[in-house]
Each structure stands twice: as C-alpha cells, then as structure tokens.
N, C-alpha and C positions, 0 to 999 in steps of 0.2 A: 756802596752798601757792603758790609762784611758778610761773610758766609753765614755766620751765626744769626745775624739780623734777617737775612733772606730765609733761612730755615724757620725762624720764628714766625715770619709773615705767612709763609706757606702753610705752616701748622694751623695758624688761626683761620686762614682761608678755608682749609679743608674741614675744620670743625664747624664753620658756618654753613658750608655747602653740603655737608654730610646728609642732612635730612632730605635733600633733593636729588640724591643718587650720584653726586659728583665723585664719591670715592670709588665707584665702579671703574673709573678711568685708570685706577692704579692696579689693575688686574695683572696677573702673572701669565705670561704666554710661555708654555713649555711644550716643546716638540709640536708646535703649531696648534696647540689646544689652549683655550683660555680658562683660567681658574681665578676665582675671586681672591683667594689667599691660600697659604699653606694650611693643611689639615682642615679644609672646608670641602666636604663631599658635594658632588653635583650629579644630576641625572645625565645620562648619555643616550638620548633617544635615537641617534643615528648610528650607534655602535651595533655591529651585528650580533654579539653574544652577551655583552655585559650591560647591566642596567645603570651602574653608577661608576664614578671615577673620583679619585682624590689625589692631590699632590701632597703626599705625606712628607713631613720633615721632622727629623729628630737630630738635634745638634747640627752637624754639618752634612748629614746624609739626606738626600732628596730622592724620592722614588715616586713614580707614577703607578698607582695601583688601580686596577679595574676589578670590580667585584659585583656579585649579584647576578643571578640568572635572569635573562630577559624574559619577561612575561610571567615570572613567578608571583604567586599571590601572597606576598609578605608585606607587612607594614608594622610600624611600632605600636605598642599597646595604647589603647585609648579607653576612656571611661565608657562603661556599658557594653563592652564587647561580649560576644557569645562564648559559651563554654568550649565550643569547638575551636575557636581562635586561641583561647588560653591554653588548651591542650596541645595545639599545634606548636605554639611558642615554647611550651614546657618541653616537648619532645625534641625540638631543635636544640635547645640549650643542653639537654641531657646527652644528646648525640655528639655535641661538640665541646663538652665540658673539659676534656683533656687538652684540647688544642687551645681553648680560650684561657686556660690557666696561666700560660706563659706568654700570651699574645701582647704585643705592644703596638704603637702607632704605625710601625712599618710592616704590619701583618694584615693581609686581606681579611682574615677572620675577625679581627678587632673591629674593622669598619663595617663588616656585614652585621655583626651583633649590635653595633651602635646605631646604624641607619635603618637596616631592613627589619630587624627583629626587636 
C-alpha cells in the first residue's frame, strides 16, 4: 500500500469515528500536559494559580500560555445576564483596552478576553 493510499484510508477512518470521540486520540502532549489541539483553551483545575491554559501556535512559534485567576468570578456573556455582570464586563474591557488593541494569539490577554470575558 502506498503512503498516499494509507493516508486516505486513515482520513476516512477518522471521519467515520469522529462522532464517537476517536479524534481525542490525536491529542498533543506538550511538557507532560495534554491538549486537544493548538489554540484550543482548556481548564486547569489542578494548577495552583491559573484557571486556564492554551497551547498557542502562530506560524512556527508554539507557546504554552496560562491565564485567568483561579477562583475569579468571570464568564462569557450570556442571554439575560444582570446589569451588574454587564457593568463588570464593560469595566474589564475599559481597563484593558490599550493592551487588547495589539494583542494576538500568542498573548495571554487575548485568551483571557476570548475565554473568560
């Protein structure tokens, strides 16, 4: 079997098994920590100070970023949230506006804004 044929068969197999969680076998292990893929944040319940981590990749640069304070009451916007929550979110974005302006995938503040706020 040629390499191309083998690749084609494996691709078809993973497409069939994807709904059953088979793609989780293709996770990335980086410094002993498992990530589903690049640029996919995850919670880190056993980390002493950070609530989330992401294996950020842009071009050829790969960085392990930890962000978010453990125990902080933050969550993304949702329908029907209170005025207090909206004001809290607005204040956070106002406080970090200068830093967020030039932030990219390899910056902690980018992921905090995307996941936590």
